[in-house]
C-alpha positions in Angstrom: 180.8 68.7 110.6 177.9 67.0 112.5 178.1 64.0 114.7 174.4 63.2 114.1 173.9 59.7 112.4 171.5 59.3 109.6 169.7 56.2 108.4 169.5 57.5 104.8 171.3 59.9 102.6 168.0 61.7 102.0 167.6 62.3 105.7 171.4 63.5 105.9 170.8 66.2 103.0 167.5 67.3 104.6 169.6 67.9 108.0 172.1 69.8 106.0 169.7 72.0 104.2 167.6 72.7 107.3 170.2 73.6 109.7 173.5 74.4 108.0 172.8 76.0 104.7 172.7 79.3 104.1 173.8 79.2 100.5 171.5 78.2 97.8 174.1 76.1 96.0 174.3 73.4 98.7 177.8 71.1 98.6 177.4 67.5 100.1 180.8 66.4 101.4 181.5 62.6 101.5 184.0 61.0 103.8 186.6 60.6 101.2 186.7 64.4 100.5 184.5 64.4 97.4 182.1 67.3 96.7 178.8 67.2 95.3 176.0 69.5 94.3 172.9 66.9 94.3 171.9 63.9 96.2 171.6 61.6 93.0 175.6 62.4 92.2 176.6 61.4 96.1 174.5 58.3 95.6 175.9 57.1 92.2 179.4 57.9 93.9 178.9 56.1 97.1 177.5 53.0 95.2 180.5 53.1 93.0 183.2 53.4 95.2 182.1 52.8 98.8 179.5 49.8 98.2 181.8 47.0 98.9 184.1 46.5 102.1 187.3 46.1 100.0 186.7 49.5 98.5 186.0 51.2 101.5 189.3 49.6 103.1 191.5 51.3 100.2 189.9 54.9 100.4 192.7 56.0 102.6 195.5 54.9 99.9 193.9 56.5 96.8 191.8 59.6 97.8 193.3 61.8 95.4 192.9 59.5 92.5 189.5 58.7 93.4 188.4 62.2 94.0 189.6 63.2 90.4 187.6 60.3 89.1 184.5 61.2 91.0 184.7 64.9 89.4 185.0 63.7 86.0 182.0 61.3 86.2 179.6 63.4 88.6 177.3 64.3 85.7 177.3 60.9 84.2 176.4 58.9 87.1 173.7 62.0 88.0 171.9 61.4 84.7 172.4 57.7 84.1 172.6 56.0 87.7 170.6 52.7 87.1 167.4 52.1 89.3 169.5 49.8 91.5 171.5 52.8 93.1 168.6 55.1 93.0 166.0 53.2 94.8 168.0 52.5 97.9 169.6 55.2 100.0 170.8 53.1 102.9 174.1 51.5 103.2 175.0 48.7 105.5 178.7 47.9 105.8 178.1 44.6 107.5 176.1 42.6 105.1 175.3 42.8 101.5 172.9 41.2 99.1 175.8 38.8 97.8 175.9 37.2 101.4 172.4 36.4 101.4 171.0 32.9 100.0 168.6 33.1 97.0 165.7 32.6 99.4 166.6 35.6 101.8 167.1 37.7 98.7 163.6 36.9 97.4 162.1 37.6 100.9 163.9 41.0 101.1 162.5 41.5 97.4 159.2 41.0 98.7 159.4 42.9 101.5 160.4 46.0 99.3 157.5 45.6 97.1 155.1 45.3 100.3 156.7 48.6 101.7 155.9 50.2 98.4 152.5 49.5 98.3 152.0 50.1 102.0 153.7 53.5 101.5 151.1 54.0 98.5 148.3 53.6 100.9 149.4 55.5 103.7 151.4 58.5 102.4 149.9 59.0 99.0 146.1 58.1 100.1 145.9 55.4 97.7 142.8 53.5 97.7 142.4 49.7 98.4 141.3 49.0 94.8 144.2 51.0 93.4 146.9 49.2 95.8 145.2 45.7 94.4 145.7 47.0 90.9 149.5 47.9 91.4 150.0 44.5 93.2 148.8 42.6 90.2 150.1 44.6 87.6 153.6 44.0 89.2 152.8 40.2 89.2 152.0 40.1 85.7 155.2 42.3 84.7 157.5 40.0 87.0 155.9 36.9 85.3 156.5 38.5 81.8 160.2 39.3 82.7 160.9 35.7 84.0 159.5 34.2 80.9 161.5 36.8 78.6 158.3 38.0 76.9 158.7 41.6 77.7 157.1 44.1 75.2 156.6 47.7 74.7 153.9 49.8 73.4 154.1 53.5 72.8 150.7 55.0 72.4 150.4 58.7 71.9 146.9 60.3 72.6 146.1 62.9 70.3 143.9 65.8 71.7 142.6 68.8 69.8 142.2 72.2 71.7 140.3 74.7 70.0 141.0 78.5 70.7 140.6 81.9 69.3 142.6 84.9 69.5 142.6 88.4 68.4 145.6 89.8 66.7 147.2 92.0 69.6 149.0 94.8 67.6 146.1 95.7 65.5 143.8 95.7 68.5 146.1 97.9 70.2 146.5 100.3 67.2 143.0 100.6 67.0 142.2 101.3 70.4 145.1 104.0 70.5 143.3 105.6 67.5 140.3 106.7 69.7 140.3 110.2 70.6 139.6 109.6 74.3 142.7 107.4 74.3 144.8 110.0 72.8 143.6 112.7 75.1 144.3 110.5 78.2 148.0 109.6 76.8 148.8 113.3 76.2 147.4 114.5 79.5 149.4 116.6 81.8 149.8 114.5 85.0 150.0 116.1 88.4 153.0 116.5 90.2 154.0 113.5 92.6 152.5 113.9 95.9 153.8 111.1 98.3 150.6 112.0 100.6 148.2 111.5 97.4 149.1 108.4 95.2 145.9 107.7 92.8 147.3 105.7 90.1 150.1 103.5 89.0 152.3 106.3 87.6 152.8 107.5 91.1 154.2 104.4 92.5 157.7 103.6 93.2 158.2 101.0 90.4 156.9 103.2 87.8 158.5 106.4 89.0 162.2 104.5 89.2 161.9 102.4 85.8 163.9 103.5 83.0 160.8 103.2 80.4 157.5 103.4 82.4 158.5 106.6 84.0 157.8 108.2 80.7 153.8 109.0 80.5 153.6 108.3 76.9 155.3 104.7 77.4 152.5 102.3 76.8 151.8 100.4 80.2 150.0 97.1 79.3 148.2 95.1 81.9 147.2 91.4 81.3 144.2 89.9 82.9 143.0 86.5 82.9 139.6 84.8 84.6 137.5 81.7 84.4 134.1 81.3 82.9 132.0 78.3 83.1 129.4 78.1 80.1 126.6 75.7 80.7 124.2 74.0 78.4 120.9 74.1 79.6 119.4 71.2 77.6 122.2 68.6 77.9 123.8 70.1 81.5 127.2 70.0 80.0 129.5 72.5 81.4 132.4 74.0 79.7 135.1 75.7 81.5 136.9 78.4 79.5 139.9 80.9 80.2 139.7 84.3 78.8 142.8 86.3 78.6 142.3 90.3 77.9 144.5 93.1 78.2 144.1 96.9 79.6 146.0 100.3 78.8 147.2 101.7 82.2 147.9 105.0 80.4 144.1 105.5 80.3 142.6 107.3 83.3 141.3 105.0 85.8 137.9 106.1 85.7 137.7 105.1 81.9 139.8 102.0 82.1 137.5 100.6 84.9 134.6 100.5 82.0 133.9 97.0 80.1 134.7 98.9 76.7 138.4 99.5 78.1 139.1 95.4 78.4 140.2 94.1 75.2 140.3 90.3 74.6 144.0 88.6 74.0 142.3 84.9 73.4 140.2 82.3 74.8 140.7 78.8 75.3 139.4 75.7 77.2 140.8 75.2 80.6 141.6 71.5 80.3 143.9 72.4 77.5 146.2 74.3 79.4 148.1 71.3 80.8 149.0 70.1 77.1 151.2 73.5 76.5 148.4 75.2 74.8 149.2 78.5 76.3 152.3 78.5 74.2 150.0 78.7 71.2 147.1 80.9 72.4 149.4 83.5 73.6 152.0 83.4 70.8 150.6 86.5 68.8 150.3 88.3 72.2 154.0 87.7 73.0 155.3 88.5 69.3 153.3 91.8 69.8 154.8 92.8 73.1 158.2 92.0 71.5 157.5 94.3 68.5 155.9 97.0 70.9 159.0 97.0 73.2 161.7 96.9 70.2 160.6 98.7 67.2 157.5 100.2 68.4 153.9 100.8 66.4 153.1 103.6 64.3 149.7 104.9 63.9 148.2 108.0 62.0 146.9 110.8 64.3 145.2 113.7 62.3 147.4 112.7 59.2 150.5 112.5 61.3 152.4 109.5 61.8 153.2 108.8 65.6 155.0 106.0 67.1 154.6 104.4 70.3 156.7 102.2 72.7 155.5 100.0 75.6 155.9 97.2 77.7 153.9 94.5 79.9 153.4 96.3 83.2 152.1 93.5 85.2 149.7 90.4 85.0 146.5 89.6 87.0 144.0 87.1 87.0 142.6 83.8 88.1 145.2 81.7 90.2 145.0 78.9 87.9 145.3 80.8 84.7 147.8 83.3 86.6 150.0 80.5 87.6 150.0 78.5 84.4 150.9 81.4 82.5 153.9 82.2 84.6 155.1 78.4 84.7 154.2 78.0 88.5 152.1 74.9 89.8 148.4 75.6 90.5 148.4 73.8 93.8 150.0 74.9 96.9 151.6 71.3 97.9 155.1 72.3 96.5 157.9 73.0 98.9 158.1 76.6 97.8 154.4 77.2 96.9 154.4 80.8 96.9 156.0 82.2 93.9 156.6 85.7 95.5 158.5 84.9 98.6 160.8 82.2 100.1 158.3 80.7 102.7 158.4 76.8 102.6 155.2 74.8 103.1 156.1 73.1 106.2 156.6 76.6 107.8 153.5 78.0 106.6 151.5 77.5 109.9 154.1 78.2 112.3 155.5 81.3 110.5 152.2 82.6 109.1 153.2 86.1 110.8 156.7 85.9 109.8 157.6 88.6 107.3 159.5 86.4 104.5 161.9 88.2 102.1 160.8 88.3 98.4 162.2 85.5 96.1 165.1 87.5 94.1 164.9 87.7 90.2 168.4 86.0 90.4 167.2 83.1 92.3 164.1 82.8 90.2 166.3 82.6 87.1 168.5 80.2 88.9 165.6 77.8 89.3 164.3 78.0 86.0 168.0 77.1 84.8 168.0 73.9 87.1 164.6 72.9 85.6 166.1 73.2 81.9 169.2 71.3 83.0 167.0 68.5 84.6 164.8 68.5 81.6 166.2 65.1 80.1 166.1 63.3 83.6 162.4 62.8 84.8 163.2 62.1 88.4 165.6 65.2 89.1 162.9 67.2 87.2 160.1 66.0 89.3 162.0 66.7 92.4 163.1 70.2 91.4 159.6 70.9 90.1 157.9 70.0 93.4 160.6 71.8 95.6 160.6 75.0 93.4 156.9 75.0 92.9 157.5 75.5 89.2 156.6 73.5 85.9 158.4 75.6 83.3 159.7 79.1 82.7 157.3 81.8 82.6 155.9 82.9 79.0 156.9 86.2 79.9 160.5 85.8 81.2 161.8 87.8 78.7 159.3 90.4 78.6 159.0 91.6 82.5 160.4 90.7 85.8 158.3 87.8 86.8 158.8 88.1 90.4 158.2 92.1 90.4 155.5 92.3 88.0 153.4 89.3 88.7 151.6 89.9 92.2 148.5 88.1 93.4 145.1 89.3 92.4 143.6 91.1 95.3 140.0 90.6 94.0 140.6 86.7 93.8 142.7 86.3 97.0 140.7 88.7 99.5 137.1 88.6 98.1 136.9 84.6 96.8 139.5 83.3 99.3 140.5 84.9 102.6 137.4 86.7 103.5 134.6 84.1 102.9 136.6 81.8 105.0 137.2 84.0 107.7 133.7 85.1 107.8 132.8 81.2 107.7 134.9 80.8 110.7 133.9 84.0 112.5 130.1 83.0 112.1 130.8 79.6 113.2 132.4 80.9 116.4 129.3 83.1 117.2 126.8 80.6 116.8 128.6 78.2 119.0 129.2 80.8 121.7 125.1 81.9 121.6 125.9 85.5 120.3 123.2 85.1 117.7 121.5 82.5 115.6 121.7 81.8 112.1 118.4 83.2 111.3 119.0 86.5 113.2 122.1 86.8 111.2 120.4 86.2 107.9 117.9 88.8 108.7 120.0 91.6 109.5 122.5 90.8 106.3 119.4 90.8 103.8 117.4 93.9 105.5 120.6 96.1 106.1 120.1 99.4 104.1 122.7 99.2 101.5 123.8 102.5 99.5 122.3 102.9 96.1 125.5 102.0 94.2 125.5 98.9 96.4 122.1 97.7 95.3 123.2 95.7 92.2 125.5 93.5 94.3 124.0 93.6 97.7 124.7 90.5 100.0 121.9 88.0 100.2 122.1 85.1 102.9 119.7 82.2 103.2 121.7 79.5 105.2 120.7 77.2 108.1 123.2 76.5 111.0 123.7 73.0 109.5 124.3 74.3 106.1 127.1 76.8 107.4 129.5 74.0 108.1 129.2 72.5 104.6 130.4 75.5 103.0 133.9 75.2 105.0 135.7 74.5 101.8 134.0 76.9 99.5 133.8 79.8 102.2 130.2 81.6 101.6 127.7 81.4 99.1 128.5 85.0 97.9 130.0 86.5 94.7 132.9 88.7 95.1 131.0 92.2 95.0 128.6 90.8 97.4 131.6 89.8 99.7 132.8 93.2 99.4 129.8 95.1 100.4 129.2 92.7 103.2 132.6 93.4 104.6 132.6 97.2 104.1 129.5 97.2 106.0 130.1 94.5 108.4 130.6 96.6 111.8 127.1 98.0 111.0 125.5 95.0 110.3 126.8 93.4 113.5 126.0 96.2 115.6 122.2 94.8 116.1 123.5 91.3 116.5 126.3 91.7 119.1 125.6 92.9 122.6 129.2 93.1 123.2 132.3 93.5 120.9 135.0 93.0 123.5 136.3 89.5 122.0 139.4 88.8 120.1 137.5 87.2 117.2 135.7 90.3 116.5 138.8 92.3 116.5 140.0 90.0 113.9 137.1 90.6 111.5 137.6 94.5 111.9 141.2 93.9 110.9 139.8 92.2 107.9 137.6 95.2 107.2 140.8 97.5 107.5 142.8 95.2 105.1 139.8 95.4 102.4 139.6 99.2 102.6 143.3 99.5 102.2 143.4 97.3 99.3 140.6 99.0 97.6 141.3 102.4 98.6 141.1 105.2 95.7 144.0 107.3 97.3 146.7 106.0 99.5 150.3 107.5 100.7 153.7 106.3 100.8 153.4 104.8 103.9 150.1 102.6 103.2 152.1 99.4 102.3 153.8 99.4 105.7 150.4 99.8 107.4 149.0 97.1 105.3 151.7 94.7 105.9 151.5 95.2 109.6 147.6 94.5 109.3 147.9 91.4 107.5 150.7 90.4 110.0 148.4 91.1 112.9 145.5 89.4 111.3 147.4 86.1 110.4 148.7 85.9 114.2 145.3 86.4 115.5 143.6 83.9 112.9 146.2 81.2 114.0 145.5 81.6 117.5 141.5 82.0 117.3 141.0 79.2 114.6 143.4 76.7 114.8 144.1 74.2 112.2 142.6 70.3 112.4 143.1 68.7 115.9 144.1 65.3 114.5 146.6 65.5 111.9 146.5 62.0 110.7 142.8 61.4 110.3 141.6 64.8 109.7 144.5 65.1 106.9 143.4 61.9 105.1 141.4 61.9 102.1 138.3 59.9 102.7 137.1 58.4 99.3 135.6 55.1 100.8 132.4 55.6 102.7 131.2 52.1 103.0 132.8 51.6 106.2 135.0 54.8 107.0 135.7 53.5 110.6 137.5 50.3 109.5 139.3 52.0 106.5 140.6 54.9 108.7 141.9 52.5 111.2 143.4 50.3 109.1 145.1 53.0 107.2 146.4 54.2 110.6 147.8 50.7 111.6 149.7 50.5 108.1 151.0 53.7 108.5 152.5 52.7 111.9 153.9 49.6 110.2 155.7 51.9 107.7 157.0 54.3 110.3 158.1 51.4 112.6 160.1 49.5 110.2 162.9 50.0 107.4 162.5 49.0 103.8 164.0 45.6 104.4 161.6 44.9 107.2 163.8 45.4 110.0 162.7 47.5 112.9 163.4 51.2 112.5 165.9 52.6 114.9 164.4 56.2 114.6 160.6 55.8 114.5 160.5 57.9 117.7 163.2 60.2 117.1 163.0 63.4 115.3 166.9 64.1 115.5 167.9 67.8 115.2 164.9 70.1 114.9 165.6 73.4 113.8 165.0 76.1 111.0 167.7 78.1 109.6 167.3 81.8 110.0 166.8 83.1 106.2 167.2 86.7 107.3 170.3 86.8 109.0 173.4 84.6 108.1 176.3 83.4 110.0 178.6 84.9 107.5 177.3 88.6 108.2 180.1 90.6 109.2 178.2 92.1 112.2 177.3 88.5 113.5 181.0 87.4 112.9 182.3 90.4 114.9 179.8 89.5 117.9 181.3 85.9 117.7 184.7 86.9 117.7 184.0 89.0 121.1 182.3 86.3 122.8 185.4 84.3 124.3 183.0 82.4 126.7 181.3 80.8 123.8 182.3 77.2 123.9 182.0 76.3 120.3 182.3 77.6 116.8 178.8 78.3 115.3 178.2 76.9 111.9 174.7 78.4 111.3 171.9 80.6 112.6 168.5 79.6 113.6 165.3 80.9 114.2 163.5 78.2 115.8 165.0 75.5 117.8 163.0 72.4 119.4 164.7 70.5 122.3 163.1 68.0 124.4 159.6 69.2 123.8 160.4 73.0 124.3 160.4 75.5 121.4 162.6 78.3 121.6 162.4 81.0 118.7 164.0 84.1 118.1 162.8 87.0 119.8 161.3 85.0 122.5 161.4 86.0 126.4 163.3 83.2 128.4 164.5 83.1 132.1 168.1 83.1 132.3 168.2 82.5 135.8 170.2 79.4 137.3 167.5 78.6 139.8 164.1 77.9 139.1 162.6 80.5 141.5 165.2 82.9 142.1 164.8 86.2 144.3 166.2 88.2 141.6 165.0 86.8 138.2 167.1 87.4 135.0 164.8 87.3 132.0 166.2 87.9 128.6 165.1 88.5 125.0 166.7 85.9 122.3 168.4 88.0 119.8 170.4 85.2 118.1 170.3 81.3 118.1 174.0 79.7 117.2 174.3 76.1 116.2 177.0 73.7 115.2 175.0 70.6 114.2 175.3 69.5 117.9 175.5 72.4 120.2 173.0 75.3 120.6 173.6 78.8 122.3 171.2 81.7 123.0 172.6 85.0 122.6 170.2 87.1 124.8 169.6 90.7 125.8 168.3 91.4 129.3 164.9 93.2 129.6 165.0 96.6 130.9 164.2 96.8 134.6 162.1 100.0 135.9 162.0 100.7 139.5 159.0 103.1 140.7 158.9 104.2 144.2 155.6 104.0 145.8 154.1 105.8 148.9 154.2 102.9 151.2 158.4 103.1 150.7 158.3 99.7 148.7 159.9 99.1 145.4 158.2 97.0 142.9 160.4 96.0 140.1 159.0 94.9 136.9 160.7 92.6 134.7 158.5 91.5 131.7 155.5 90.4 133.6 157.3 89.4 136.6 156.8 91.5 139.9 159.2 91.7 142.4 158.5 93.3 145.9 161.5 94.5 147.9 161.3 95.7 151.4 163.0 99.4 151.6 164.7 99.2 154.5 167.3 102.0 153.8 167.8 104.4 150.7 171.4 103.3 150.9 170.5 99.5 150.2 168.1 100.6 147.5 170.3 102.3 145.6 172.9 99.6 145.6 170.2 97.1 144.4 169.4 99.5 141.6 172.9 99.6 140.7 173.1 96.1 140.2 170.2 95.9 138.2 171.7 98.7 135.9 174.9 96.7 135.4 172.9 93.6 134.6 171.2 95.5 131.6 174.6 95.9 130.1 175.6 92.4 130.1 174.9 89.4 127.4 174.4 85.8 128.5 174.9 82.7 127.0 173.4 79.6 128.0 174.0 76.2 126.5 170.9 73.6 125.8 
């Protein structure tokens, strides 16, 4: 449907997904009419039917026959397409490899190898030594292939991972037999009060769940954390993951004690990448299945009592938490967050955007896609990076992975967000001259903490130069030290700041509010909305006050060679330009300076929505048929976003400006239209018989020669408010 030209099939697919796709199951349409669901199947079809000029000329004669053959062999080509078809996405109808001489083909082959090596150095930050190793290895392989002495070896590395587990069912039975636990399980819960929510049983998920709504149905919480054990003699460190469970039916003042946390298993951290978690958690999974189906029976006062239960949620260290649920442990994937549909490229621009949560059906569909692509390594790697998933969660059959697998507040806030925010805030204050690092450390260390805070009171001993070294680590504080420092941060800064009227300080106060809401003992039903508002405001302020790196190329590279970093960075930059300015065959690129259509589809509103279609049907002046809705559109260096304020006047400096708020952005692949609502116009009359009409931030002074003229002008403004304007970019 687009008239845009694309150099590669992958660029065409990316364009379709970014600007035209509201359906998760994207369909790629070939010029001959064939429909395909994956890029690999379209590539195989193109190479099979449209590679040569002769077949290209006969398309019109046998469209139907060829389409049927394509559908029958779609999956066959997708799984068994040769490397010759997969490595080249471009198609040139004017020249093929058969038209070139042997010498020209060899030069083209050398350019492809050179392009691959340069891409490794520039795009994947491969060192020069690694690039030389790749080149020498390729030369040896080509020499072996040319002499027909190719041999393959298959060496399997065997590793032994030691782990320990505690039988879950027996441990649970022993715990349930405790009198205190029985008293808590059978206690009468207070009536539900939306203004006084103090425990999990008052939450909406538990109250409306078919099983967890019962007070005697056991709610199991699974936790995980990492512990480093160091040998003081040999200085060897062993990183171990510990998994433990918690019974949420117990009163919260009891389950916060160490005795309420029961161990599930312990295993070495490095062993998780070899699939060891399937073995270490096997007993726990079988126990949860037994608990949810047949139940467990224990003897209480010579009476048999049967209990049923289920896994309520899982929390813990990010690495272990993601591994248990099959997600990637890094944030480099396209869908790096397992809870919402935000994409990695939109993180910085849409940090304050309220994205919808990933639906359970969508999660299961992604798992099914990974299972189907398991035999094809290339397809599996592509989908795994796109979805941010390595495999299906271990607990997929036990609970709802999306709804019952949240982020751990302790690790997310106290070990992630807050230390980094504090680092950025202190760095700003030191640069602006509000105080010195010595003064800050002195105020933090001598602050009169409460008696309950003395065991984990904050202590800082940093110089100004050492603060920047902590950039990637946040601050040298434990989780509880960070907690108590932020809770008391306004009082600590009271003696340091002579003025608190600057946005960086306000952003720090929002962090205090977020921390207080997350660790509050009692909340109301409106607290989640308040927390969401605070987080959104914080993210927007943080993005503006502490922007990202200034030079994306040099600051974004990983520096591993410190002998001559100036030479290395300059060389890599020039190599990157060579790759950017040339095609794979060595010819100059025709799209080195052109980004093409640049927009992002609105995930919250679809073009197929009934209300949107009604609006389109009642806009007779719309010059084209919209195919998609965008939330951001970039054109000629200008960025237009949904809900932005734009000037709709036809003149640059009109006497009566027309200012509108973008409500929808319609797009058909070539044309873009903004559907705007006018801002309301107010017209207060002052004592000097002059009218100041305020439109957004624009003020217009009108001489009030007569009341009749004024009334006529105000009537025109009221009529303008009811109109909707469409402009074409």
